[in-house]
All heavy atoms as an XYZ file, in Angstrom:
883
protein
N      52.998     90.848     24.132
C      52.699     89.679     23.360
C      51.129     89.270     23.408
O      50.565     89.431     24.499
C      53.482     88.484     23.809
C      53.093     87.152     23.159
S      53.993     85.729     23.759
C      55.470     85.828     22.820
N      50.649     89.059     22.288
C      49.179     88.740     22.226
C      48.976     87.305     22.642
O      49.936     86.454     22.622
C      48.528     89.053     20.843
O      49.108     88.102     19.839
C      48.810     90.541     20.493
N      47.786     86.986     22.917
C      47.345     85.547     23.261
C      47.517     84.721     22.015
O      48.018     83.556     22.184
C      45.896     85.541     23.791
C      45.533     84.131     24.328
C      44.955     85.831     22.625
C      46.170     83.858     25.581
N      47.348     85.197     20.822
C      47.529     84.430     19.546
C      49.129     84.127     19.407
O      49.410     82.973     19.132
C      46.949     85.165     18.417
C      47.406     84.402     17.004
C      45.521     85.310     18.406
N      49.897     85.139     19.667
C      51.280     84.920     19.600
C      51.767     83.842     20.653
O      52.616     82.991     20.338
N      51.251     83.958     21.857
C      51.527     83.003     22.944
C      51.123     81.506     22.510
O      51.906     80.579     22.692
C      50.829     83.311     24.195
C      51.040     82.404     25.410
C      52.583     82.461     25.855
C      50.155     82.758     26.491
N      49.947     81.352     22.003
C      49.404     80.070     21.460
C      50.355     79.484     20.377
O      50.689     78.376     20.425
C      47.962     80.056     21.087
C      47.188     80.347     22.310
C      47.559     78.838     20.339
C      45.630     80.643     22.107
N      50.691     80.397     19.475
C      51.615     79.986     18.328
C      52.973     79.482     18.873
O      53.486     78.540     18.364
C      51.679     81.038     17.216
C      50.425     81.204     16.511
C      52.786     80.723     16.308
C      50.280     82.357     15.632
N      53.480     80.306     19.906
C      54.691     79.979     20.420
C      54.657     78.544     21.078
O      55.594     77.835     20.991
N      53.617     78.328     21.859
C      53.441     77.133     22.488
C      53.362     75.823     21.506
O      54.006     74.814     21.695
C      52.222     77.067     23.469
C      52.476     78.015     24.639
C      51.862     75.765     23.933
C      51.341     78.392     25.506
N      52.526     76.057     20.498
C      52.523     75.112     19.442
C      53.692     74.808     18.718
O      54.114     73.616     18.467
C      51.373     75.451     18.478
C      49.904     75.473     18.985
C      48.931     75.908     17.951
C      49.618     73.926     19.386
N      54.500     75.828     18.398
C      55.812     75.579     17.722
C      56.663     74.818     18.734
O      57.459     73.939     18.366
C      56.492     76.884     17.319
C      55.681     77.475     16.102
C      57.837     76.755     16.915
C      55.990     78.855     15.665
N      56.788     75.208     19.974
C      57.552     74.568     20.956
C      57.190     73.090     21.053
O      58.118     72.187     21.144
N      55.910     72.887     21.133
C      55.312     71.459     21.160
C      55.707     70.648     19.962
O      56.084     69.435     20.070
C      53.808     71.407     21.447
N      55.681     71.293     18.767
C      56.104     70.594     17.573
C      57.630     70.245     17.656
O      57.953     69.093     17.330
C      55.842     71.480     16.350
C      54.403     71.471     15.863
C      54.245     72.559     14.745
C      54.002     70.170     15.384
N      58.496     71.085     18.019
C      59.848     70.768     18.167
C      60.071     69.691     19.150
O      60.798     68.721     18.951
C      60.728     72.108     18.605
C      61.129     72.830     17.442
C      60.632     74.132     17.137
C      62.038     72.333     16.553
C      61.038     74.808     16.046
C      62.653     73.088     15.496
C      62.095     74.376     15.286
N      59.374     69.769     20.360
C      59.460     68.784     21.448
C      59.009     67.434     20.867
O      59.572     66.463     21.200
C      58.736     69.109     22.607
O      59.285     70.301     23.186
N      57.997     67.427     20.128
C      57.323     66.079     19.563
C      58.359     65.558     18.587
O      58.602     64.227     18.598
C      55.959     66.351     18.856
N      59.045     66.285     17.739
C      60.118     65.753     16.833
C      61.163     65.084     17.676
O      61.550     64.032     17.284
C      60.539     66.927     15.868
C      61.743     66.443     15.196
C      59.491     67.342     14.883
N      61.555     65.829     18.687
C      62.661     65.231     19.450
C      62.243     63.948     20.184
O      62.942     62.898     20.199
C      63.059     66.288     20.596
C      63.778     67.431     19.806
C      64.010     65.757     21.642
C      63.971     68.714     20.691
N      61.013     63.928     20.772
C      60.526     62.641     21.392
C      60.356     61.673     20.286
O      60.768     60.536     20.554
C      59.167     62.971     22.114
C      59.417     63.877     23.198
C      58.452     61.639     22.433
C      58.060     64.498     23.855
N      59.933     61.971     19.191
C      59.791     60.890     18.039
C      61.143     60.371     17.649
O      61.292     59.183     17.489
C      59.057     61.552     16.830
C      58.747     60.651     15.698
C      57.886     59.662     15.660
C      59.541     60.503     14.498
N      58.039     58.915     14.520
C      59.033     59.441     13.822
C      60.675     61.219     14.014
C      59.529     59.113     12.591
C      61.257     60.867     12.777
C      60.610     59.714     12.054
N      62.161     61.196     17.540
C      63.502     60.782     17.146
C      64.072     59.833     18.264
O      64.627     58.749     17.842
C      64.527     62.070     17.088
C      64.138     62.837     15.703
C      65.948     61.579     16.994
C      64.812     64.135     15.629
N      63.980     60.215     19.482
C      64.449     59.454     20.613
C      63.710     58.086     20.633
O      64.272     56.969     20.844
C      64.408     60.146     21.937
C      64.664     59.187     23.096
C      65.385     61.329     21.929
N      62.367     58.176     20.293
C      61.549     56.994     20.333
C      62.023     55.987     19.198
O      62.080     54.686     19.395
N      62.427     56.502     18.154
C      62.969     55.784     17.003
C      64.297     55.023     17.327
O      64.678     54.066     16.717
C      63.171     56.535     15.708
C      61.752     57.210     15.264
C      60.776     56.228     14.739
N      61.349     55.773     13.448
C      60.771     54.706     12.745
N      59.815     54.085     13.325
N      61.315     54.359     11.622
N      65.103     55.781     18.187
C      66.306     55.252     18.570
C      66.401     54.046     19.501
O      67.309     53.305     19.719
C      67.290     56.310     19.231
C      67.610     57.481     18.300
C      68.335     58.571     19.076
C      68.509     56.970     17.099
N      65.212     53.782     20.208
C      64.978     52.684     21.119
C      65.774     52.802     22.363
O      66.314     51.823     22.805
N      65.857     53.997     22.854
C      66.695     54.306     24.138
C      65.636     54.348     25.315
O      65.676     55.381     26.023
C      67.453     55.531     23.878
C      68.490     55.482     22.824
C      69.115     56.823     22.613
C      69.495     54.413     23.205
N      64.863     53.364     25.665
C      64.077     53.353     26.807
C      62.711     53.961     26.612
O      61.928     54.099     27.612
N      62.539     54.391     25.385
C      61.194     55.046     25.088
C      60.740     54.695     23.666
O      61.443     54.642     22.768
C      61.418     56.578     24.990
C      60.343     57.629     24.811
C      59.424     57.593     26.028
C      60.829     58.925     24.448
N      59.488     54.195     23.585
C      58.914     53.797     22.321
C      57.626     54.746     22.054
O      56.852     54.844     22.927
C      58.406     52.411     22.359
C      59.748     51.450     22.326
C      59.282     49.930     22.265
O      58.041     49.745     21.952
O      60.212     49.128     22.438
N      57.569     55.257     20.816
C      56.436     56.070     20.408
C      55.892     55.473     19.210
O      56.693     55.108     18.216
C      56.910     57.508     20.031
C      55.746     58.394     19.820
C      57.569     58.026     21.402
N      54.592     55.274     19.096
C      53.999     54.574     17.990
C      53.757     55.475     16.792
O      53.510     55.006     15.659
C      52.558     54.014     18.318
O      51.699     54.988     18.698
N      54.010     56.804     16.873
C      53.920     57.661     15.662
C      54.023     59.116     16.197
O      54.321     59.430     17.436
N      53.845     60.055     15.238
C      54.098     61.448     15.566
C      52.935     62.107     16.355
O      53.209     62.857     17.273
C      54.315     62.319     14.226
C      54.681     63.744     14.528
C      55.943     64.057     14.865
C      53.753     64.706     14.535
C      56.384     65.362     15.149
C      54.069     66.071     14.816
C      55.437     66.281     15.136
N      51.736     61.530     16.231
C      50.591     61.984     16.944
C      50.746     61.777     18.448
O      50.744     62.692     19.233
N      51.137     60.521     18.856
C      51.376     60.351     20.183
C      52.599     61.061     20.770
O      52.595     61.491     21.978
C      51.636     58.790     20.261
C      50.928     58.197     19.202
C      50.944     59.343     18.078
N      53.566     61.289     19.881
C      54.754     62.130     20.341
C      54.337     63.582     20.521
O      54.791     64.226     21.580
C      55.862     62.111     19.200
N      53.486     64.094     19.815
C      52.872     65.536     20.009
C      52.117     65.567     21.276
O      52.306     66.479     22.148
C      52.102     65.938     18.723
C      51.652     67.397     18.966
C      52.512     68.485     18.698
C      50.306     67.682     19.217
C      52.148     69.706     18.769
C      50.001     69.023     19.313
C      50.770     70.018     19.160
N      51.207     64.504     21.443
C      50.519     64.607     22.774
C      51.380     64.439     24.011
O      51.250     65.056     25.040
C      49.409     63.530     22.671
C      48.365     63.851     21.571
C      48.750     63.300     24.011
C      47.415     62.617     21.235
N      52.451     63.579     23.858
C      53.391     63.385     24.925
C      54.099     64.659     25.264
O      54.354     64.951     26.369
C      54.286     62.305     24.541
N      54.459     65.388     24.142
C      55.152     66.615     24.479
C      54.327     67.606     25.130
O      54.853     68.279     26.046
C      55.595     67.321     23.107
N      53.060     67.666     24.977
C      52.102     68.457     25.628
C      51.978     67.995     27.121
O      51.987     68.857     28.087
C      50.768     68.647     25.012
C      50.754     69.278     23.605
C      49.305     69.144     22.979
C      51.120     70.751     23.748
N      51.758     66.815     27.307
C      51.548     66.181     28.596
C      52.858     66.404     29.409
O      52.905     66.763     30.574
C      51.275     64.753     28.593
C      51.372     64.093     29.866
C      49.906     64.524     27.961
N      53.935     66.155     28.900
C      55.390     66.364     29.461
C      55.497     67.856     29.938
O      55.985     68.123     30.994
C      56.484     65.795     28.617
C      56.425     64.339     28.644
C      57.856     66.395     29.097
C      57.309     63.819     27.518
N      55.098     68.697     29.007
C      55.241     70.193     29.375
C      54.346     70.512     30.543
O      54.826     71.259     31.530
C      54.857     70.987     28.140
N      53.085     70.012     30.612
C      52.215     70.350     31.704
C      52.673     69.754     33.038
O      52.644     70.379     34.013
C      50.840     69.950     31.342
C      49.860     70.029     32.532
C      50.247     70.672     30.163
N      53.159     68.435     32.926
C      53.542     67.753     34.148
C      54.811     68.409     34.710
O      55.001     68.578     35.901
C      53.669     66.221     33.906
C      54.361     65.538     35.172
C      52.427     65.611     33.571
N      55.732     68.767     33.769
C      57.008     69.392     34.214
C      56.703     70.775     34.831
O      57.366     71.108     35.905
C      57.892     69.631     32.952
O      58.289     68.456     32.410
N      55.744     71.499     34.307
C      55.388     72.785     34.903
C      54.755     72.566     36.234
O      55.089     73.261     37.200
C      54.401     73.550     33.999
C      53.808     74.771     34.658
C      54.434     75.999     34.683
C      52.669     74.892     35.326
N      53.664     76.804     35.445
C      52.469     76.163     35.899
C      51.678     73.947     35.694
C      51.433     76.556     36.553
C      50.574     74.435     36.405
C      50.469     75.691     36.880
N      53.906     71.527     36.369
C      53.272     71.311     37.715
C      54.270     70.906     38.712
O      54.258     71.335     39.847
C      52.178     70.140     37.434
C      51.441     69.896     38.653
C      50.564     71.044     39.095
C      50.413     68.659     38.322
N      55.288     69.916     38.357
C      56.256     69.596     39.237
C      57.063     70.837     39.820
O      57.395     70.913     40.968
C      57.217     68.499     38.617
C      58.357     68.164     39.504
C      56.333     67.209     38.559
N      57.537     71.614     38.773
C      58.400     72.715     39.164
C      57.524     73.738     39.994
O      58.064     74.169     40.959
C      58.797     73.502     37.815
O      59.467     72.509     36.953
C      59.671     74.679     38.074
N      56.340     73.946     39.653
C      55.400     74.813     40.560
C      55.297     74.343     41.971
O      55.384     75.020     42.910
C      54.052     74.882     39.788
C      53.132     75.746     40.616
C      53.229     77.218     40.711
C      51.899     75.348     41.307
N      52.044     77.583     41.452
C      51.323     76.433     41.903
C      51.351     74.089     41.597
C      50.203     76.421     42.601
C      50.295     74.006     42.272
C      49.644     75.198     42.866
N      55.072     73.045     42.054
C      54.894     72.344     43.418
C      56.181     72.508     44.143
O      56.136     72.772     45.405
C      54.486     70.933     43.269
C      53.026     70.638     42.831
C      52.755     69.189     42.639
C      52.060     71.310     43.877
N      57.346     72.250     43.530
C      58.647     72.364     44.228
C      58.826     73.724     44.761
O      59.444     74.066     45.782
C      59.786     71.884     43.398
C      59.858     70.410     43.153
C      60.914     70.017     42.143
C      60.081     69.658     44.457
N      58.425     74.728     43.857
C      58.697     76.182     44.284
C      57.861     76.613     45.377
O      58.071     77.330     46.320
C      58.486     77.119     43.138
O      57.181     77.083     42.577
N      56.575     76.013     45.396
C      55.642     76.224     46.522
C      56.248     75.649     47.881
O      55.985     76.254     48.910
C      54.287     75.521     46.229
C      53.217     76.233     45.525
C      51.937     75.418     45.359
C      52.921     77.620     45.992
N      56.932     74.579     47.810
C      57.672     73.977     48.966
C      58.872     74.818     49.294
O      59.542     74.421     50.305
C      57.870     72.465     48.781
C      56.727     71.611     48.532
C      57.047     70.207     48.127
C      55.820     71.655     49.854
N      59.218     75.648     48.479
C      60.503     76.521     48.744
C      61.748     75.704     48.324
O      62.827     76.083     48.655
N      61.588     74.772     47.515
C      62.777     73.942     47.025
C      63.298     74.573     45.594
O      62.605     74.426     44.635
C      62.496     72.468     46.920
C      62.048     71.827     48.216
C      61.452     70.405     47.742
C      63.029     71.720     49.148
N      64.439     75.086     45.685
C      65.103     75.548     44.502
C      66.325     74.631     44.142
O      66.970     74.204     45.128
C      65.576     76.932     44.586
O      66.468     77.115     45.593
C      64.411     77.992     44.694
N      66.502     74.407     42.934
C      67.491     73.349     42.640
C      68.791     73.882     42.351
O      69.909     73.281     42.523
C      67.125     72.544     41.321
C      65.836     71.752     41.524
C      65.322     71.095     40.245
C      65.871     70.760     42.646
N      68.905     75.355     42.054
C      70.197     75.942     41.837
C      70.932     75.353     40.592
O      70.294     74.967     39.631
N      72.256     75.444     40.646
C      73.097     74.910     39.569
C      74.119     73.876     40.058
O      74.284     73.738     41.242
C      73.723     76.133     38.807
C      72.755     77.098     38.138
C      74.650     76.967     39.806
N      74.834     73.320     39.130
C      75.789     72.484     39.396
C      75.479     71.011     39.061
O      74.330     70.788     38.662
N      76.321     70.117     39.507
C      76.138     68.693     39.120
C      75.012     68.026     39.934
O      74.287     67.249     39.317
C      77.487     67.836     39.338
C      77.259     66.521     38.709
C      77.820     67.763     40.742
C      77.271     66.485     37.169
N      74.802     68.423     41.127
C      73.743     67.898     41.983
C      72.371     68.337     41.434
O      71.503     67.541     41.319
C      73.770     68.341     43.387
C      72.764     67.819     44.367
C      72.800     66.285     44.362
C      73.048     68.338     45.738
N      72.291     69.594     41.041
C      71.113     70.165     40.325
C      70.759     69.440     39.060
O      69.705     69.024     38.719
C      71.146     71.610     40.127
N      71.827     69.148     38.235
C      71.633     68.417     37.037
C      71.123     66.960     37.246
O      70.330     66.531     36.592
C      72.916     68.447     36.277
N      71.642     66.349     38.221
C      71.220     64.996     38.599
C      69.728     65.053     39.016
O      68.909     64.162     38.680
C      72.130     64.341     39.630
C      73.537     64.103     39.079
C      71.476     63.086     40.186
C      74.522     63.708     40.052
N      69.332     65.975     39.837
C      67.967     66.067     40.244
C      67.086     66.394     39.118
O      65.971     65.768     38.981
C      67.797     67.198     41.417
C      66.399     67.497     41.791
C      68.512     66.735     42.663
N      67.471     67.321     38.180
C      66.694     67.605     37.061
C      66.535     66.372     36.123
O      65.508     66.110     35.622
C      67.319     68.684     36.184
C      67.053     70.117     36.697
N      65.761     70.647     36.529
C      67.775     70.887     37.340
C      65.879     71.927     36.871
N      67.025     72.113     37.452
N      67.562     65.509     36.095
C      67.535     64.216     35.346
C      66.448     63.325     35.910
O      65.657     62.757     35.191
C      68.866     63.684     35.160
C      69.046     62.434     34.442
C      68.590     62.556     33.010
C      70.452     61.838     34.511
N      66.479     63.213     37.289
C      65.655     62.293     37.843
C      64.163     62.783     37.686
O      63.195     62.043     37.468
C      65.957     62.157     39.399
C      64.968     61.384     40.085
C      67.357     61.457     39.477
N      63.947     64.060     37.913
C      62.606     64.612     37.672
C      62.089     64.372     36.255
O      61.003     64.103     36.023
C      62.593     66.072     38.040
C      62.728     66.266     39.592
C      61.314     66.823     37.613
C      62.960     67.739     40.074
N      63.096     64.636     35.306
C      62.626     64.414     33.866
C      62.243     62.929     33.677
O      61.384     62.641     32.980
C      63.778     64.792     32.978
N      62.975     62.016     34.270
C      62.701     60.605     34.128
C      61.350     60.256     34.804
O      60.442     59.492     34.204
C      63.735     59.711     34.878
N      61.025     60.784     35.952
C      59.623     60.657     36.564
C      58.535     61.248     35.821
O      57.517     60.556     35.594
C      59.689     61.238     37.924
C      60.609     60.391     38.902
C      58.367     61.321     38.627
C      60.970     60.993     40.209
N      58.806     62.271     35.071
C      57.868     63.035     34.253
C      57.596     62.169     33.056
O      56.439     61.975     32.632
C      58.348     64.464     33.835
C      57.481     64.930     32.775
C      58.170     65.340     35.088
N      58.618     61.554     32.470
C      58.504     60.703     31.303
C      57.636     59.458     31.755
O      56.807     59.030     30.968
C      59.830     60.182     30.779
C      60.489     61.122     29.802
C      61.938     60.642     29.588
C      59.789     61.315     28.567
N      57.889     58.814     32.973
C      57.132     57.872     33.388
C      55.686     58.134     33.508
O      54.832     57.359     33.295
C      57.754     57.123     34.702
C      59.004     56.558     34.419
S      59.795     55.913     35.951
C      58.580     54.468     36.132
N      55.380     59.342     34.074
C      54.030     59.768     34.340
C      53.267     59.910     32.925
O      52.202     59.559     32.755
C      53.958     61.022     35.160
C      54.417     60.825     36.582
C      52.615     61.644     35.110
C      54.689     62.047     37.415
N      53.972     60.501     31.983
C      53.451     60.757     30.685
C      53.186     59.431     29.945
O      52.152     59.251     29.288
C      54.404     61.637     29.766
N      54.007     58.408     30.264
C      53.864     57.066     29.614
C      52.578     56.492     30.101
O      52.020     55.599     29.394
N      52.176     56.838     31.351
C      50.903     56.310     31.807
C      49.701     57.022     31.282
O      48.527     56.370     31.351
C      50.826     56.370     33.401
C      51.834     55.521     34.031
O      51.996     54.376     33.611
N      52.306     55.890     35.182
N      49.795     58.187     30.742
C      48.607     58.909     30.285
C      48.516     58.913     28.793
O      47.376     59.090     28.201
C      48.797     60.350     30.750
C      48.457     60.606     32.141
C      49.456     60.866     33.046
C      47.091     60.458     32.603
C      49.177     61.033     34.436
C      46.937     60.575     34.087
C      47.798     60.862     34.893
N      49.617     58.746     28.007
C      49.631     58.918     26.568
C      49.510     57.538     25.917
O      50.583     56.783     26.042
C      50.711     59.750     26.076
C      50.708     59.804     24.637
C      50.830     61.139     26.703
N      48.529     57.170     25.192
C      48.399     56.028     24.484
C      49.391     56.095     23.251
O      49.399     57.026     22.615
C      46.940     55.779     23.979
C      46.797     54.342     23.241
C      45.400     54.223     22.885
C      45.249     52.880     22.120
N      43.897     52.611     21.745
N      50.246     55.122     23.122
C      51.188     55.165     22.015
C      52.641     55.563     22.596
O      53.626     55.533     21.683
N      52.739     55.901     23.825
C      54.103     56.137     24.323
C      54.410     55.193     25.493
O      53.573     54.945     26.462
C      54.075     57.538     25.057
C      55.197     57.985     25.788
C      56.329     58.215     24.840
C      55.029     59.282     26.610
N      55.376     54.499     25.342
C      55.780     53.300     26.309
C      57.214     53.677     26.841
O      58.115     53.854     25.962
C      55.807     51.967     25.678
C      56.129     50.950     26.584
C      56.106     49.478     25.998
O      55.550     49.352     24.823
O      56.669     48.608     26.605
N      57.312     53.785     28.058
C      58.551     53.969     28.817
C      58.909     52.711     29.462
O      58.127     52.051     30.212
C      58.506     55.137     29.832
C      59.744     55.324     30.538
C      57.907     56.365     29.232
N      60.246     52.195     29.304
C      60.760     50.963     29.789
C      61.264     51.003     31.203
O      62.510     50.923     31.380
C      61.722     50.417     28.784
C      61.415     50.413     27.413
C      60.690     49.152     27.040
C      60.434     49.078     25.585
N      59.482     48.136     25.146
N      60.558     51.401     32.212
C      60.952     51.368     33.494
C      61.605     52.582     33.854
O      61.834     53.481     32.985
N      62.178     52.736     35.152
C      62.887     53.968     35.532
C      64.150     54.107     34.890
O      64.691     55.137     34.552
C      62.984     53.898     37.126
C      63.599     55.254     37.612
C      62.866     56.387     37.532
C      64.887     55.223     37.987
C      63.362     57.614     37.988
C      65.502     56.489     38.464
C      64.668     57.689     38.387
N      64.926     52.942     34.663
C      66.281     52.902     33.977
C      66.053     53.405     32.492
O      66.811     54.175     32.115
N      65.023     52.967     31.853
C      64.734     53.293     30.587
C      64.352     54.736     30.443
O      64.804     55.480     29.511
N      63.643     55.310     31.465
C      63.259     56.608     31.570
C      64.447     57.591     31.690
O      64.534     58.657     31.204
C      62.214     56.854     32.709
N      65.424     57.077     32.552
C      66.669     57.805     32.834
C      67.438     57.957     31.527
O      67.890     59.063     31.071
C      67.476     57.236     33.873
C      67.190     57.606     35.282
C      68.099     56.701     36.319
C      67.397     59.038     35.577
N      67.582     56.834     30.786
C      68.282     56.832     29.510
C      67.614     57.749     28.483
O      68.197     58.465     27.814
C      68.430     55.446     28.966
C      69.001     55.391     27.544
C      69.324     54.507     29.873
N      66.231     57.629     28.455
C      65.497     58.475     27.553
C      65.619     59.854     27.811
O      65.663     60.777     27.000
C      64.007     58.000     27.458
N      65.525     60.263     29.166
C      65.702     61.697     29.569
C      67.049     62.193     29.062
O      67.189     63.359     28.626
C      65.581     61.790     31.137
N      68.142     61.407     29.259
C      69.475     61.882     28.808
C      69.418     62.063     27.296
O      69.935     62.980     26.673
C      70.528     60.846     29.210
C      70.713     60.889     30.783
C      71.860     61.251     28.494
C      71.634     59.803     31.293
N      68.834     61.108     26.631
C      68.741     61.063     25.083
C      67.911     62.260     24.637
O      68.380     63.054     23.719
C      68.196     59.873     24.577
N      66.870     62.615     25.298
C      66.052     63.743     24.952
C      66.797     65.083     25.127
O      66.704     65.891     24.327
C      64.686     63.801     25.791
C      63.678     62.778     25.394
C      62.558     62.734     26.552
C      63.051     63.102     24.095
N      67.529     65.181     26.226
C      68.336     66.283     26.534
C      69.490     66.544     25.420
O      69.674     67.652     24.990
C      68.887     66.245     27.926
N      70.041     65.496     25.075
C      71.102     65.499     24.103
C      70.542     65.836     22.725
O      71.068     66.837     22.024
C      71.958     64.236     24.040
C      72.864     64.189     22.829
C      72.742     63.999     25.284
N      69.455     65.251     22.340
C      68.889     65.431     20.981
C      68.364     66.968     21.027
O      68.559     67.731     20.022
C      67.917     64.525     20.681
C      67.078     64.959     19.380
C      68.503     63.102     20.406
N      67.765     67.390     22.069
C      67.181     68.762     22.147
C      68.375     69.759     22.093
O      68.159     70.807     21.286
C      66.445     68.966     23.507
N      69.439     69.535     22.720
C      70.628     70.449     22.521
C      71.182     70.440     21.113
O      71.403     71.517     20.667
C      71.724     69.912     23.555
C      73.049     70.750     23.419
C      73.218     72.025     23.984
C      74.093     70.357     22.703
N      74.346     72.430     23.555
C      75.003     71.438     22.702
C      74.507     69.320     21.823
C      76.249     71.476     22.077
C      75.725     69.370     21.132
C      76.497     70.321     21.427
N      71.229     69.212     20.469
C      71.672     69.206     19.077
C      70.765     69.950     18.162
O      71.206     70.736     17.251
C      71.843     67.797     18.546
C      73.024     67.053     19.068
C      72.871     65.535     18.687
C      74.359     67.632     18.544
N      69.423     69.883     18.359
C      68.418     70.516     17.432
C      68.592     72.077     17.769
O      68.612     72.846     16.822
C      67.074     70.004     17.785
C      65.987     70.952     17.182
C      66.832     68.591     17.311
N      68.677     72.467     19.041
C      68.872     73.918     19.286
C      70.127     74.387     18.661
O      70.161     75.566     18.109
C      68.782     74.184     20.754
C      67.344     74.118     21.315
O      66.470     74.401     20.723
N      67.321     73.652     22.642
N      71.147     73.666     18.787
C      72.444     74.046     18.310
C      72.369     74.247     16.645
O      72.874     75.253     16.098
C      73.555     73.030     18.617
C      74.858     73.370     18.119
C      75.756     74.350     18.357
C      75.622     72.629     16.908
N      76.831     74.356     17.673
C      76.756     73.275     16.757
C      75.191     71.551     16.295
C      77.707     72.761     15.819
C      76.148     71.158     15.270
C      77.421     71.780     15.053
N      71.753     73.206     16.110
C      71.654     73.348     14.538
C      70.742     74.436     14.061
O      71.040     75.141     13.134
C      71.019     72.016     13.969
C      71.981     70.839     14.151
C      71.256     69.459     13.667
C      73.129     71.011     13.154
N      69.696     74.723     14.845
C      68.712     75.702     14.548
C      69.514     77.127     14.691
O      69.365     78.057     13.915
C      67.493     75.747     15.310
C      66.732     77.027     15.336
C      66.590     74.600     14.965
N      70.260     77.180     15.850
C      71.154     78.433     16.075
C      71.998     78.723     14.970
O      72.404     79.853     14.737
N      72.624     77.669     14.291
C      73.491     77.844     13.137
C      72.912     78.585     11.929
O      73.553     79.335     11.217
C      74.113     76.502     12.708
C      75.039     75.809     13.489
C      75.436     74.542     12.889
C      76.322     76.708     13.791
N      71.644     78.383     11.754
C      70.924     78.887     10.728
C      70.219     80.289     10.961
O      69.670     80.898     10.015
C      69.898     77.950     10.079
C      70.656     76.673      9.474
C      70.504     75.508     10.193
C      71.397     76.741      8.301
C      71.249     74.375      9.754
C      71.976     75.685      7.872
C      72.014     74.460      8.546
N      70.101     80.648     12.169
C      69.357     81.928     12.586
C      70.322     82.962     12.881
O      71.327     82.949     13.201
C      68.363     81.611     13.748
C      67.261     80.552     13.379
C      66.371     80.501     14.723
C      66.473     81.123     12.363
């Protein structure tokens, strides 16, 4: 894979993530986004912070594995990442930790639906 292909892949992934963040923001489920621009920036910030948290956990030798406990830990980490992104991105507001948990669940469900729908056509 070339560097151009990698950059295009990252941008397409960020665009899909931004659409999902924008949709969840419009639903009013603990997350408010003032427009698509902040949603796109939030998608990039969330990706970087998520990578950083995962990297730090792996440095500490913490692997999450699979199962319900791992799913709960992933959900809590996603909520924390959303709260961090809310502090850095102007136009993204997270309504506390409870709102971040609800938004994280909504983001996961909407992302799953989008992936499922895209899979139907590919």
